[in-house]
VEXNU-495803 format. One record per residue: residue in one letter; x, y, z of N, C-alpha, C in turn. Coordinates in steps of 0.05 Angstrom, whole numbers, padded with zeros to 5 digits, always signed. Example, Ala and Ser with C-alpha at 12.3 -4.5 7.8 and 13.67 -1.06 7.14 Angstrom:
A+00264-00114+00156+00246-00090+00156+00264-00066+00156
S+00257-00045+00142+00273-00021+00143+00258+00001+00157
//
This chain:
M+00018-00016+00005+00000+00001-00014+00018+00020+00007
P+00010+00043-00010+00030+00060-00024+00028+00085+00006
G+00054+00096+00013+00053+00108+00034+00034+00124+00043
S+00024+00146+00016+00005+00160+00024-00033+00141+00034
R-00029+00134+00030-00057+00120+00021-00053+00121+00056
R-00028+00102+00058-00035+00084+00087-00044+00118+00101
T-00033+00128+00102-00019+00158+00121-00058+00168+00130
D-00071+00166+00101-00101+00184+00092-00110+00158+00109
L-00118+00135+00119-00130+00105+00130-00113+00120+00158
V-00091+00124+00166-00091+00126+00195-00110+00153+00206
L-00104+00162+00187-00127+00188+00196-00157+00187+00191
L-00168+00170+00183-00186+00163+00178-00203+00155+00208
L-00190+00136+00214-00188+00115+00231-00183+00124+00254
V-00175+00156+00262-00176+00173+00282-00202+00193+00288
A-00211+00197+00257-00235+00208+00266-00241+00193+00263
L-00254+00167+00261-00269+00141+00269-00269+00144+00302
V-00248+00136+00311-00247+00120+00343-00265+00160+00351
W-00248+00170+00351-00253+00197+00369-00296+00203+00356
G-00312+00192+00329-00324+00188+00332-00346+00176+00335
S-00339+00151+00352-00345+00135+00358-00349+00130+00389
S-00328+00152+00405-00319+00157+00428-00343+00167+00450
Y-00365+00186+00419-00381+00195+00450-00409+00180+00455
L-00428+00150+00433-00423+00144+00445-00418+00111+00461
A-00390+00119+00464-00373+00095+00485-00386+00116+00501
A-00369+00137+00509-00381+00157+00543-00414+00136+00544
K-00433+00160+00522-00461+00153+00530-00463+00129+00547
T-00451+00105+00536-00468+00085+00550-00448+00076+00572
A-00422+00087+00575-00407+00075+00610-00421+00085+00619
T-00432+00124+00614-00446+00135+00643-00477+00133+00640
G-00493+00100+00620-00513+00101+00627-00503+00070+00652
S-00486+00059+00666-00484+00052+00699-00466+00061+00707
V-00456+00081+00701-00429+00091+00723-00422+00110+00722
P-00430+00133+00752-00425+00153+00747-00406+00170+00739
V-00408+00203+00728-00396+00210+00706-00360+00212+00717
L-00362+00220+00755-00334+00233+00751-00322+00196+00753
A-00341+00185+00753-00324+00153+00753-00306+00150+00735
V-00323+00148+00711-00316+00163+00683-00294+00160+00684
L-00294+00188+00681-00263+00218+00683-00243+00198+00700
F-00247+00197+00726-00223+00194+00735-00207+00163+00719
V-00235+00139+00720-00206+00114+00701-00196+00107+00672
R-00214+00136+00667-00201+00147+00637-00185+00161+00631
Y-00179+00183+00653-00156+00184+00670-00136+00169+00667
G-00141+00158+00691-00121+00148+00710-00107+00119+00682
I-00113+00105+00667-00105+00096+00649-00088+00102+00626
S-00103+00122+00614-00093+00147+00594-00059+00157+00619
A-00052+00169+00631-00033+00179+00655-00021+00153+00645
I-00023+00132+00657-00015+00102+00652+00008+00086+00640
A-00010+00092+00617-00004+00094+00586+00026+00110+00569
L+00010+00138+00581+00034+00155+00570+00054+00146+00585
L+00053+00141+00598+00081+00139+00623+00109+00128+00610
L+00092+00115+00607+00108+00087+00587+00130+00099+00574
F+00123+00120+00548+00129+00143+00529+00144+00159+00536
V+00144+00168+00565+00150+00195+00581+00179+00182+00589
R+00205+00196+00590+00228+00195+00605+00237+00218+00625
R+00218+00254+00621+00231+00271+00632+00215+00296+00622
I+00214+00312+00643+00190+00338+00633+00214+00356+00657
S+00201+00375+00639+00218+00400+00648+00189+00408+00659
R+00211+00439+00667+00189+00454+00684+00176+00469+00674
A+00191+00468+00642+00160+00496+00630+00144+00482+00617
E+00134+00443+00619+00125+00439+00608+00101+00422+00624
L+00115+00420+00656+00095+00419+00687+00089+00434+00688
K+00093+00459+00670+00070+00490+00693+00051+00496+00671
I+00063+00495+00641+00037+00500+00615+00013+00466+00617
G+00032+00443+00621+00015+00425+00617-00011+00433+00641
G+00012+00428+00671-00023+00436+00684-00031+00449+00695
L-00028+00484+00675-00054+00502+00667-00083+00490+00645
L-00055+00476+00624-00078+00467+00609-00085+00442+00611
G-00085+00422+00635-00108+00399+00647-00121+00410+00667
L-00115+00438+00671-00148+00462+00687-00168+00452+00663
T-00166+00466+00641-00179+00469+00620-00196+00449+00606
Q-00171+00429+00601-00178+00406+00595-00197+00395+00609
A-00194+00387+00634-00209+00368+00656-00245+00392+00652
A-00226+00413+00650-00261+00427+00647-00277+00430+00620
V-00269+00411+00600-00279+00418+00575-00290+00385+00588
L-00279+00365+00594-00289+00332+00581-00307+00331+00607
V-00318+00344+00637-00328+00352+00659-00353+00350+00628
L-00364+00380+00622-00384+00397+00610-00395+00379+00581
E-00363+00371+00567-00383+00340+00550-00389+00315+00562
T-00381+00303+00580-00388+00283+00586-00412+00280+00603
Y-00417+00294+00624-00437+00310+00630-00469+00314+00606
G-00446+00323+00585-00471+00342+00567-00484+00315+00541
V-00458+00292+00543-00469+00276+00521-00494+00249+00540
T-00489+00248+00561-00505+00242+00580-00538+00241+00580
H-00533+00255+00577-00567+00282+00579-00577+00289+00541
T-00564+00284+00530-00561+00282+00491-00552+00263+00484
T-00562+00263+00454-00563+00237+00432-00526+00236+00424
A-00516+00222+00419-00484+00215+00411-00479+00230+00391
A-00500+00235+00373-00491+00256+00347-00501+00282+00340
N-00511+00288+00368-00515+00316+00363-00495+00320+00385
A-00486+00317+00401-00444+00328+00424-00430+00322+00403
G-00431+00293+00382-00421+00298+00368-00414+00321+00340
L-00434+00332+00336-00445+00359+00327-00432+00391+00334
I-00453+00381+00355-00452+00417+00374-00425+00421+00386
I-00411+00403+00373-00373+00400+00402-00350+00407+00377
S-00366+00405+00353-00351+00422+00325-00355+00438+00325
L-00374+00466+00327-00373+00483+00338-00342+00485+00340
T-00328+00485+00351-00302+00490+00360-00283+00510+00336
L-00278+00491+00314-00264+00484+00295-00268+00515+00284
V-00307+00529+00288-00297+00569+00282-00307+00589+00314
L-00315+00582+00328-00297+00583+00360-00265+00598+00365
T-00257+00581+00349-00231+00593+00355-00207+00610+00353
P-00215+00605+00315-00212+00643+00314-00222+00665+00320
L-00236+00664+00334-00259+00686+00344-00250+00697+00377
L-00243+00665+00389-00217+00674+00414-00195+00687+00411
D-00181+00672+00378-00154+00684+00392-00150+00696+00374
R-00134+00712+00371-00111+00733+00370-00115+00740+00331
H-00125+00729+00318-00110+00739+00282-00147+00741+00280
R-00142+00756+00268-00161+00766+00256-00169+00758+00240
V-00207+00744+00228-00211+00727+00213-00229+00758+00187
P-00225+00744+00155-00244+00766+00127-00274+00766+00154
P-00278+00780+00137-00318+00786+00150-00339+00776+00133
R-00328+00754+00108-00346+00719+00107-00343+00694+00130
F-00328+00700+00140-00324+00679+00158-00335+00687+00186
F-00352+00700+00187-00376+00703+00207-00410+00690+00187
L-00401+00701+00164-00423+00681+00153-00438+00653+00166
A-00413+00640+00156-00397+00600+00158-00398+00608+00199
A-00396+00621+00206-00406+00621+00236-00432+00613+00244
G-00452+00655+00237-00464+00648+00238-00484+00622+00217
V-00483+00607+00204-00487+00588+00197-00488+00558+00213
C-00458+00551+00232-00464+00539+00237-00487+00537+00272
V-00486+00558+00271-00506+00578+00299-00533+00576+00289
V-00548+00574+00266-00571+00564+00258-00573+00539+00263
A-00542+00525+00253-00548+00487+00260-00551+00487+00289
V-00536+00497+00306-00551+00504+00338-00566+00483+00336
G-00579+00513+00338-00605+00519+00345-00635+00491+00326
L-00623+00474+00307-00630+00454+00283-00635+00447+00305
L-00607+00433+00309-00604+00410+00330-00605+00404+00355
M-00617+00434+00370-00623+00430+00382-00657+00436+00399
S-00683+00431+00376-00697+00436+00362-00717+00401+00365
G-00694+00389+00354-00711+00375+00351-00743+00359+00336
N-00752+00360+00340-00788+00356+00326-00793+00378+00323
G-00782+00406+00340-00798+00427+00338-00784+00447+00346
L-00786+00479+00355-00778+00493+00381-00793+00490+00400
H-00768+00474+00418-00769+00494+00449-00751+00499+00474
T-00754+00506+00486-00722+00495+00505-00703+00484+00499
P-00687+00490+00502-00663+00467+00491-00656+00451+00521
G-00649+00432+00512-00645+00405+00543-00621+00413+00540
I-00612+00410+00569-00598+00413+00584-00571+00394+00573
G-00565+00377+00559-00549+00361+00542-00538+00377+00525
D-00552+00389+00499-00545+00406+00494-00531+00424+00493
L-00546+00441+00511-00529+00473+00529-00503+00471+00543
L-00488+00438+00550-00479+00434+00558-00457+00426+00540
M-00462+00416+00520-00446+00401+00484-00430+00436+00482
L-00455+00456+00482-00449+00479+00475-00431+00490+00486
A-00436+00491+00513-00415+00508+00532-00385+00493+00523
A-00394+00472+00532-00355+00457+00524-00348+00460+00501
A-00366+00471+00485-00355+00478+00458-00338+00509+00453
V-00354+00520+00470-00338+00542+00483-00312+00537+00489
V-00318+00532+00513-00276+00519+00540-00263+00506+00517
R-00279+00491+00503-00251+00471+00478-00235+00500+00459
A-00250+00517+00452-00245+00522+00429-00224+00548+00447
G-00231+00551+00469-00215+00575+00500-00185+00550+00498
H-00199+00536+00508-00168+00519+00506-00152+00517+00486
V-00158+00507+00464-00146+00504+00429-00132+00542+00441
A-00137+00561+00440-00123+00589+00428-00104+00586+00460
L-00106+00575+00487-00088+00580+00496-00053+00550+00485
V-00072+00540+00479-00051+00518+00480-00028+00530+00449
G-00047+00547+00424-00036+00564+00406-00006+00576+00426
R-00024+00591+00447-00010+00617+00449+00012+00601+00472
L+00014+00584+00487+00040+00564+00501+00042+00552+00498
T+00038+00525+00480+00061+00508+00466+00088+00506+00462
T+00082+00527+00441+00109+00530+00427+00134+00527+00435
G+00145+00504+00425+00169+00503+00442+00174+00466+00461
L+00143+00467+00459+00149+00448+00475+00147+00419+00467
R+00142+00396+00484+00143+00371+00458+00120+00369+00475
P+00093+00346+00455+00069+00351+00470+00065+00319+00479
L+00075+00303+00461+00073+00275+00494+00073+00281+00526
Q+00109+00301+00531+00108+00302+00546+00080+00326+00568
V+00081+00350+00544+00050+00355+00566+00034+00348+00557
T+00017+00340+00546+00002+00321+00547+00005+00294+00573
T+00014+00287+00567+00022+00261+00603+00022+00282+00629
V+00029+00316+00628+00020+00324+00660-00004+00332+00663
Q-00018+00333+00632-00048+00340+00632-00073+00315+00644
T-00050+00288+00643-00077+00279+00642-00062+00266+00666
L-00041+00268+00698-00041+00268+00705-00058+00294+00731
V-00059+00301+00712-00079+00336+00728-00096+00320+00721
G-00115+00321+00708-00139+00302+00713-00144+00279+00729
T-00123+00262+00721-00132+00244+00744-00124+00249+00780
A-00109+00264+00783-00107+00286+00812-00140+00296+00812
L-00157+00313+00798-00174+00335+00807-00197+00311+00810
F-00194+00281+00794-00220+00261+00800-00219+00241+00829
A-00192+00247+00829-00194+00217+00849-00214+00221+00872
A-00215+00244+00891-00229+00254+00913-00238+00240+00914
P-00266+00259+00883-00312+00244+00894-00306+00229+00882
A-00281+00218+00854-00290+00187+00831-00282+00163+00852
V-00273+00155+00852-00256+00146+00887-00281+00123+00904
P-00301+00126+00919-00315+00130+00929-00335+00118+00912
Q-00331+00114+00881-00359+00118+00861-00341+00086+00852
L-00323+00073+00847-00310+00056+00834-00325+00033+00842
P-00336+00021+00864-00346+00004+00865-00372-00009+00847
A-00383+00031+00828-00400+00024+00824-00395+00000+00796
I-00367+00011+00787-00360+00002+00753-00352-00032+00765
T-00387-00044+00749-00372-00085+00743-00382-00087+00722
G-00371-00099+00721-00390-00113+00687-00362-00118+00679
T-00361-00133+00654-00334-00130+00641-00347-00113+00607
T-00359-00111+00599-00361-00082+00580-00367-00050+00592
T-00382-00043+00621-00358-00031+00629-00345-00035+00612
W-00322-00040+00626-00290-00034+00633-00274-00038+00603
L-00294-00049+00580-00295-00055+00558-00293-00020+00546
Q-00302-00011+00555-00317+00019+00548-00301+00028+00554
L-00290+00024+00574-00273+00058+00589-00244+00051+00580
I-00235+00030+00582-00211+00021+00567-00198+00023+00540
Y-00231+00023+00521-00235+00035+00498-00226+00067+00498
L-00245+00083+00514-00244+00099+00504-00212+00118+00520
A-00203+00108+00544-00168+00113+00543-00159+00110+00523
L-00145+00075+00514-00130+00070+00505-00124+00074+00465
F-00158+00074+00470-00162+00094+00433-00171+00101+00419
C-00192+00123+00447-00214+00145+00436-00169+00164+00453
S-00166+00163+00470-00132+00165+00471-00112+00175+00472
V-00104+00151+00485-00075+00146+00470-00060+00141+00447
F-00088+00121+00447-00071+00111+00407-00085+00152+00390
A-00099+00157+00400-00107+00167+00366-00094+00195+00370
F-00071+00192+00402-00058+00219+00403-00032+00214+00387
L-00020+00193+00401+00008+00178+00379-00006+00171+00335
A-00022+00164+00336-00030+00160+00323-00043+00175+00293
Q-00052+00206+00311-00049+00233+00302-00020+00233+00288
T-00002+00238+00315+00025+00250+00315+00039+00249+00282
W+00033+00222+00289+00053+00204+00263+00045+00204+00241
A+00008+00214+00238+00012+00218+00214+00014+00244+00204
V+00008+00256+00224+00016+00291+00202+00037+00300+00204
Q+00068+00286+00214+00091+00277+00194+00094+00272+00179
R+00069+00267+00172+00074+00247+00119+00036+00246+00113
T+00036+00280+00121+00007+00293+00101+00025+00328+00101
S-00006+00328+00082-00005+00362+00094-00025+00370+00120
A-00010+00394+00132-00037+00400+00141-00060+00415+00138
S-00069+00410+00103-00102+00420+00099-00099+00384+00090
R-00097+00367+00092-00105+00344+00091-00107+00333+00116
A-00090+00331+00134-00108+00330+00147-00122+00332+00167
S-00123+00353+00161-00145+00372+00168-00175+00360+00154
L-00180+00361+00139-00199+00341+00116-00203+00319+00128
L-00187+00305+00135-00187+00269+00135-00208+00272+00168
L-00186+00288+00190-00198+00298+00214-00217+00303+00223
G-00231+00327+00192-00252+00339+00201-00281+00323+00188
T-00272+00298+00185-00314+00278+00181-00308+00263+00205
E-00294+00274+00228-00306+00263+00255-00333+00263+00263
P-00350+00286+00273-00371+00300+00264-00386+00278+00250
I-00389+00260+00223-00403+00249+00206-00404+00205+00224
W-00363+00215+00231-00374+00181+00252-00389+00181+00267
A-00385+00211+00279-00405+00210+00304-00434+00206+00303
V-00450+00213+00291-00474+00210+00264-00482+00201+00258
A-00461+00185+00250-00456+00153+00232-00457+00118+00261
I-00447+00131+00282-00448+00104+00293-00454+00118+00316
G-00476+00140+00321-00506+00141+00330-00518+00125+00322
I-00525+00133+00305-00557+00127+00281-00550+00104+00285
L-00527+00086+00271-00525+00051+00257-00516+00033+00287
L-00506+00042+00317-00497+00035+00325-00516+00033+00364
G-00516+00062+00369-00544+00061+00384-00566+00070+00389
G-00578+00078+00352-00606+00059+00347-00617+00103+00355
E-00602+00110+00341-00616+00142+00351-00631+00151+00316
Q-00632+00177+00316-00654+00183+00297-00660+00210+00299
L-00651+00220+00285-00651+00252+00266-00672+00255+00256
T-00694+00275+00256-00724+00283+00262-00708+00311+00227
A-00727+00306+00213-00723+00325+00195-00704+00357+00201
L-00720+00373+00224-00697+00395+00217-00671+00375+00248
A-00669+00361+00257-00643+00360+00269-00618+00343+00245
A-00626+00336+00213-00614+00330+00194-00607+00358+00166
L-00631+00366+00187-00619+00396+00168-00597+00409+00176
G-00594+00404+00198-00571+00424+00227-00564+00410+00227
A-00559+00387+00215-00529+00373+00212-00516+00379+00199
V-00534+00387+00167-00514+00387+00145-00513+00405+00135
L-00523+00431+00157-00521+00458+00160-00493+00459+00181
M-00483+00442+00203-00453+00441+00207-00429+00438+00206
L-00434+00403+00186-00409+00413+00172-00407+00422+00148
T-00430+00435+00141-00422+00464+00117-00404+00481+00129
G-00420+00485+00147-00410+00527+00163-00383+00507+00182
T-00377+00490+00196-00351+00480+00203-00329+00489+00171
T-00343+00462+00160-00321+00462+00127-00316+00493+00121
W-00326+00510+00114-00330+00529+00093-00309+00539+00124
G-00309+00557+00138-00294+00569+00159-00279+00561+00169
Q-00264+00536+00172-00239+00528+00163-00227+00529+00146
S-00244+00534+00120-00228+00535+00105-00228+00562+00090
I-00245+00582+00095-00226+00613+00097-00218+00619+00116
E-00219+00626+00150-00193+00620+00171-00157+00602+00151
R-00159+00577+00142-00134+00567+00129-00138+00594+00110
T-00148+00599+00088-00139+00611+00075-00130+00633+00070
H-00154+00652+00088-00128+00682+00100-00106+00679+00107
R-00104+00651+00138-00077+00647+00145-00057+00636+00136
E-00059+00640+00105-00031+00626+00098-00032+00635+00076
G-00048+00669+00064-00044+00694+00050-00010+00702+00059
P-00007+00709+00084+00022+00718+00094+00040+00707+00088
A+00033+00664+00096+00049+00651+00099+00061+00644+00061
V+00044+00655+00041+00052+00645+00018+00072+00670+00004
Q+00060+00701+00014+00072+00717+00002+00104+00719+00012
A+00117+00707+00044+00130+00719+00065+00148+00687+00044
R+00135+00656+00035+00151+00645+00016+00154+00658+00001
S+00155+00667-00021+00149+00677-00048+00180+00708-00047
S+00179+00702-00016+00200+00738-00019+00226+00728-00015
A+00224+00694+00010+00259+00680+00011+00260+00662+00001
V+00234+00649-00031+00242+00647-00055+00257+00666-00069
G+00251+00691-00066+00259+00696-00090+00285+00719-00071
S+00293+00715-00055+00318+00728-00041+00335+00713-00045
V+00327+00680-00048+00360+00662-00050+00354+00660-00087
R+00343+00671-00103+00349+00671-00136+00373+00688-00125
G+00362+00701-00105+00380+00744-00120+00419+00738-00116
R+00415+00706-00086+00440+00699-00080+00453+00678-00105
Q+00439+00672-00109+00449+00647-00133+00459+00660-00152
L+00456+00694-00155+00462+00707-00172+00490+00713-00172
G+00497+00721-00151+00526+00737-00133+00541+00717-00119
A+00550+00726-00096+00566+00715-00085+00573+00707-00061
G+00572+00707-00047+00575+00699-00006+00557+00677-00005
P+00547+00667+00022+00528+00643+00028+00504+00640+00032
L+00490+00632+00023+00463+00632+00024+00445+00613+00044
L+00436+00642+00047+00417+00635+00085+00373+00631+00066
V+00378+00611+00070+00331+00612+00063+00317+00613+00105
V+00302+00622+00085+00284+00632+00110+00254+00622+00108
G+00253+00598+00125+00233+00577+00123+00207+00598+00127
A+00184+00598+00108+00157+00609+00115+00136+00584+00142
V+00132+00595+00167+00115+00576+00186+00090+00599+00176
A+00068+00573+00171+00049+00568+00169+00027+00556+00196
G+00021+00566+00219+00007+00558+00234-00015+00545+00232
G-00034+00526+00251-00062+00513+00239-00073+00519+00263
G-00110+00532+00262-00124+00531+00268-00157+00519+00257
G-00164+00511+00292-00193+00504+00286-00194+00473+00316
D-00199+00457+00315-00205+00429+00349-00173+00423+00358
G-00159+00418+00354-00134+00415+00370-00108+00408+00354
G-00094+00392+00373-00063+00406+00364-00045+00387+00335
A-00028+00398+00327-00006+00375+00318+00017+00381+00321
V+00043+00361+00317+00060+00367+00313+00076+00389+00293
A+00096+00401+00292+00106+00422+00276+00111+00391+00249
R+00110+00395+00222+00129+00384+00215+00140+00394+00186
A+00167+00392+00188+00201+00408+00179+00202+00388+00136
R+00203+00411+00139+00208+00396+00098+00222+00415+00085
G+00247+00418+00069+00246+00439+00055+00251+00462+00070
G+00258+00461+00100+00265+00489+00100+00223+00502+00100
E+00224+00497+00098+00182+00498+00109+00175+00495+00129
A+00167+00504+00151+00151+00490+00171+00130+00499+00174
E+00101+00464+00171+00081+00476+00168+00061+00461+00182
G+00048+00478+00202+00030+00468+00226+00018+00452+00219
G-00001+00440+00236-00032+00426+00236-00055+00447+00230
S-00069+00437+00221-00095+00462+00209-00118+00450+00229
G-00131+00469+00249-00164+00444+00252-00163+00447+00272
D-00245+00374+00367-00254+00381+00390-00246+00361+00401
A-00268+00356+00374-00269+00359+00411-00255+00359+00393
G-00227+00348+00399-00219+00332+00400-00212+00345+00430
D-00240+00338+00411-00233+00338+00438-00208+00353+00423
G-00132+00378+00400-00101+00391+00391-00093+00368+00402
L+00017+00370+00353+00009+00387+00382+00019+00396+00397
V+00026+00412+00384+00049+00431+00404+00042+00456+00391
G+00024+00480+00392+00044+00510+00390+00008+00501+00355
V+00003+00481+00352-00009+00480+00321-00049+00456+00335
E-00058+00471+00311-00073+00457+00307-00094+00430+00291
L-00117+00416+00295-00117+00392+00280-00132+00390+00281
P-00166+00384+00271-00188+00381+00273-00194+00374+00312
R-00185+00353+00317-00202+00336+00324-00179+00337+00355
L-00151+00338+00350-00138+00353+00380-00141+00374+00381
V-00162+00373+00394-00173+00396+00407-00150+00403+00442
G-00145+00417+00433-00134+00440+00453-00096+00432+00459
G-00092+00413+00420-00062+00419+00407-00051+00396+00425
A-00029+00416+00451-00028+00389+00450-00035+00382+00476
G-00057+00390+00480-00068+00379+00496-00105+00371+00496
A-00091+00349+00476-00108+00327+00463-00111+00306+00463
G-00085+00299+00478-00090+00266+00483-00114+00256+00485
L-00127+00270+00524-00155+00259+00530-00179+00279+00511
D-00172+00295+00496-00206+00310+00492-00214+00284+00460
G-00218+00272+00459-00223+00255+00436-00262+00242+00451
G-00280+00258+00449-00300+00244+00451-00317+00256+00491
G-00337+00250+00493-00343+00257+00511-00329+00256+00548
//
C-alpha cells in the first residue's frame, strides 16, 4: 500500500475512533457515575503515556498543569452533556469549536468567516430543536458550553505551548486530570462492574486518547496540514453514523438539516480561516525564494528563511519540517500537537484525552 494512502487511512481511523467516543461515553455513563468514568479514563491514559515519557521539563510541567485544568473542564462538560443528549448531537455541536477558536484567538478573520459562523449557529438551533421549537435540553446546552470552553483551551494551547514537546505536555495534563477527579471518584469505583463497562472505559482511554494521540502525531508528520485537517474533520460524520447505526438514534428532519448546516458551516469556516492565514505565509515564501535566487546570482553564503504556517481549528499537531518550511497542522473536540491545531486534537498539546465525551 502506498505511504500516502496508509497515512490517509490512519487519519480516517483516528476520526472514526473519536467519532465513536461519544456513544462509548454515553453508554458507559449509563451505568457508572460521570466522575468515576473520567477518573478511570484519565488514570489509564496517564499510566499508558508514562511508559513513553522519560523526562518532563519545568516549563512543560507548568504549562501542562494549567492546560490540564482547562482540559478537565472541557471533559466534564462533554461527559455530562453526552449523558443528556444523543451521541450524534454531541459530536455535531462540539464541532462548533472549529469556528469558535479563530474568534477567541488573536488573529483577525475575514468578514465572510462570520457568515460561516452564523450558519453554524443556525445549525445548533436546529439540532437543539428536535421535533420542533422548544426549550433547549440540558445536554445540548452543556455540549455548547463545552465547545466554547474547548475553543478557549485550543487558543491557550496555541499561545503557550510553542517549543514544548506534545507527549510530555499531554502526560502532565492526564496526571492533573487524574488528581482532580480522584477524591470524588474513588468512592464511586465499586459502581464499575461488568466486563462490558470496563471494556468501554479501556476503549475510551487507550483508543480514543492514547492511540489517537500517537497515531495522529505519526500521520501528520507524513502528510500536509490541509489534508490532515480534511480527514480529521470527518469526525462529526462518524459520530452521527455510529450514533444511528449502533446506538439506535434517529435524526428528525430539522436535526438532519442542522447536521448538514453544521458540517457545511464548519468546513466553510475552516477553509476561509486557513486561506486567510496562509496568505502572508505564501507571500513570505515567495519573498524568501526571490531572495535565494538573488543570492544565487551573486557571491556569499545562501540563507534560506523558512515560512511558518500555523494551524487553526479543534486540536493540535506536531510541526512538520520539510525543505526549509515548517508547516503546522490545521483544525473536539478534540477533543490538539504543540502550538498548532488539528480538527480533533482539541487543545493542541492537550488533545490526548480530548476525544469524545
